[in-house]
C-alpha positions in Angstrom: 4.2 9.7 -5.2 3.1 13.1 -5.9 4.0 15.9 -3.5 0.4 17.2 -3.4 -1.6 17.7 -0.3 -4.1 15.2 1.0 -7.2 15.6 -1.1 -10.9 15.2 -0.2 -10.9 11.9 -2.1 -7.9 10.7 -0.2 -9.4 11.7 3.1 -12.6 9.8 2.2 -10.5 6.7 1.6 -8.8 7.2 5.0 -12.2 7.4 6.7 -13.5 4.3 5.0 -10.7 2.3 6.6 -12.4 2.5 10.0 -9.4 4.3 11.6 -8.6 7.5 9.6 -5.5 8.4 11.6 -3.9 5.0 11.3 -4.7 4.9 7.6 -3.1 8.2 7.1 0.0 7.0 9.1 0.3 4.0 6.8 0.0 6.2 3.8 2.7 8.6 5.0 4.9 5.6 5.7 4.4 4.2 2.2 5.0 7.7 0.8 8.3 8.0 2.7 9.4 4.5 1.6 8.6 5.3 -2.0 10.7 8.5 -1.8 13.6 6.5 -0.4 13.3 4.1 -3.3 12.8 6.8 -5.9 9.4 5.5 -6.8 7.1 8.1 -8.3 3.4 7.2 -8.6 0.9 8.9 -10.8 -2.1 10.4 -9.2 -4.2 7.4 -10.3 -1.6 4.9 -8.9 -1.5 6.8 -5.6 -5.3 6.7 -5.2 -5.2 3.0 -6.0 -2.6 2.4 -3.4 -4.5 4.4 -0.8 -7.6 2.4 -1.6 -5.7 -0.8 -1.0 -4.1 0.6 2.2 -7.6 1.6 3.5 -8.8 -1.9 2.9 -5.8 -3.3 4.7 -6.3 -1.1 7.7 -9.9 -2.2 7.7 -8.9 -5.9 7.6 -6.3 -5.3 10.3 -9.1 -3.9 12.6 -11.7 -6.5 11.8 -9.2 -9.4 11.5 -10.7 -10.3 8.2 -8.4 -12.4 6.0 -7.8 -12.0 2.3 -8.1 -15.1 0.1 -4.8 -16.9 -0.1 -2.8 -16.1 -3.2 -0.5 -18.3 -5.4 2.9 -16.8 -4.7 4.1 -18.2 -8.0 2.3 -15.5 -9.9 4.4 -12.9 -8.2 7.8 -14.2 -9.4 8.3 -11.2 -11.6 7.9 -8.8 -8.7 11.2 -7.5 -7.6 12.6 -8.3 -4.1 12.7 -4.6 -3.4 9.0 -4.2 -4.0 8.3 -7.2 -1.7 10.6 -5.8 1.0 8.9 -2.4 0.8 5.5 -4.0 1.1 6.6 -6.1 4.1 7.7 -2.9 5.9 4.2 -1.6 5.5 2.3 -4.7 6.3 4.5 -5.2 9.4 3.1 -1.8 10.6 -0.4 -3.3 10.8 -1.4 -6.2 13.1 -3.6 -9.1 12.1 -2.7 -9.3 8.4 -1.7 -12.5 6.7 1.6 -12.7 4.8 -0.2 -12.8 1.4 -1.0 -9.1 1.9 2.7 -8.4 1.2 2.4 -9.8 -2.3 -0.9 -8.1 -3.2 0.5 -4.7 -2.0 3.8 -5.2 -3.8 2.1 -4.9 -7.2 1.5 -1.2 -6.6 5.2 -0.5 -6.1 6.3 -2.8 -8.9 4.0 -1.1 -11.4 5.1 2.4 -10.2 8.8 1.5 -10.7 8.0 1.4 -14.4 7.2 5.1 -14.4 9.6 7.6 -15.9 10.6 10.2 -13.3 
């Protein structure tokens, strides 16, 4: 992830979640985990991740469930990306396990970036 400050666009996504402070916490957790894994996201990938995190926080609050996914389509996602995603989804209550797989794509794609 980039080392830049939180932008107005990022702040807007945090607010959209329904709990700006919680969304920012989840983002900072994901940023810390990415740093530990040496995952560097482009600005676009970072905004895409924050948008997804915002939606996850919103679903956690409203207890809305995502449509179940076929886990077979995630066989090419590394175990490390899955584990990273689980750490983040475990931070939020009321999410179904399928959220892990949807979130893992952000980390898996960013792993392809050249540092």
